[in-house]
N, C-alpha and C positions, 0 to 999 in steps of 0.2 A: 256599461255594466258596473256594478260595484264590485269590491273584491270578492264577494262571496256568490254572486250571481254568475251563471254560466250558461251559455246557450246549449240547449238539449234539442237534438234534431233525431228524428226517426223517421225512416222511410215507412209510411203508413201502410202500405201494401204488404209489408212484412210482419205486421203485428197480427200474431194468432193465426198466421196462414202461411202454408208451405209455399215458398217460391223457387223457382230454378234461377240460380245466380246467373247464369250465363245469358239469361233472357232480360234481366234487368238493367243491362247496359249495351248499348249498340255502338259499332264501329262508325267512324266518321272519317272521310278522306282527309288524308293529311293533318291528322288531329288526333290528341289525347282526350277521350272523354273519361270524366269521373263522375260518380254518384255516390254520396255518402248514405250508408244506409244505417249507421248509428253514430252520433257525435255527442260525447257525454265528456265531463270533466276527467273520469278515469281512463278514457280513451276513444279510439275511433275505429270504425269499420267502414271502408271504402272499396267500391268496385272501380277498375280502370279497363278501358279498352283502348289499346295503342294500335294506330294504323302503321303499317311498314315504313320503316325509315324514321319514326318518332323516337325521341328519348328525353330522359330527364337527366340533366347534367349533374356531375358530381356535387353532393352536398352531404351535409351531417345532420342527422337527427339525435337529440339528447336521449331518446328511448329506443328499446329493441323494436323491432317492426317484423312482424310475420307475413311474408308473401306465399299465396297458394296461386299457381297458375292454373286458370280454368279452361283455357283453349289456346292452342298454339305453343310457343316457345318464346322465352325472355332471355336476353343476355344481361346478367348483373355483374357489376364489378363492385367488389366489397374489399375494401383495403388494399386496392391495386391487383386484386386477383379476378380474373373472369370465371363466371359461373353459368353455364347454361341450364335453365330450369324450364321443364315441359310440362305440358298438360298433365295435372294430377299430383304434381310434385310441390312440395312445400320447402321453404327456406327461411332462416332468421337471420335478418340483418341486424348486427348488433348495434347498440346505441353507442354514439360518439365514434363511429368508424365512417370514413367517407365512402359513400356508395353512389352508383348510378345505375340506370335502367334503360336498355336500348332494345328496340324492336326490329331484328332483323327480318321478321314476318309479322302479319298481325297477331296480336294476342290479347287475353283478357286476364286480369288477375285481381285477386282479393286481397287488400292490405289491412292488416290488423295491428294498430299500434296502442300498446297499454302505457299510460303514463305514470307509472308508478314503480 
């Protein structure tokens, strides 16, 4: 891609149609499943389903990320502090702060990252 081109991805089943987020991504044994709903230059919206025991190791992203738990509960570590987030709750992981995600039980989350 050239400097001005950018991949645009949209989950077609969501265009102009109401969808249940929990039904758009399924759990898979011993896995983390992700499904991009929207991927544009300005940001991304991604669904995740974590099986029990799965985790994303500590990393840093340059932008704020909004996490909404859709099912179950997640253990997030943000800047060295553990935070349990449960179904229906939302949290912001600030940009440039190390964070990780762990599944002490199965959970689904929506991740929204704005790149500006």
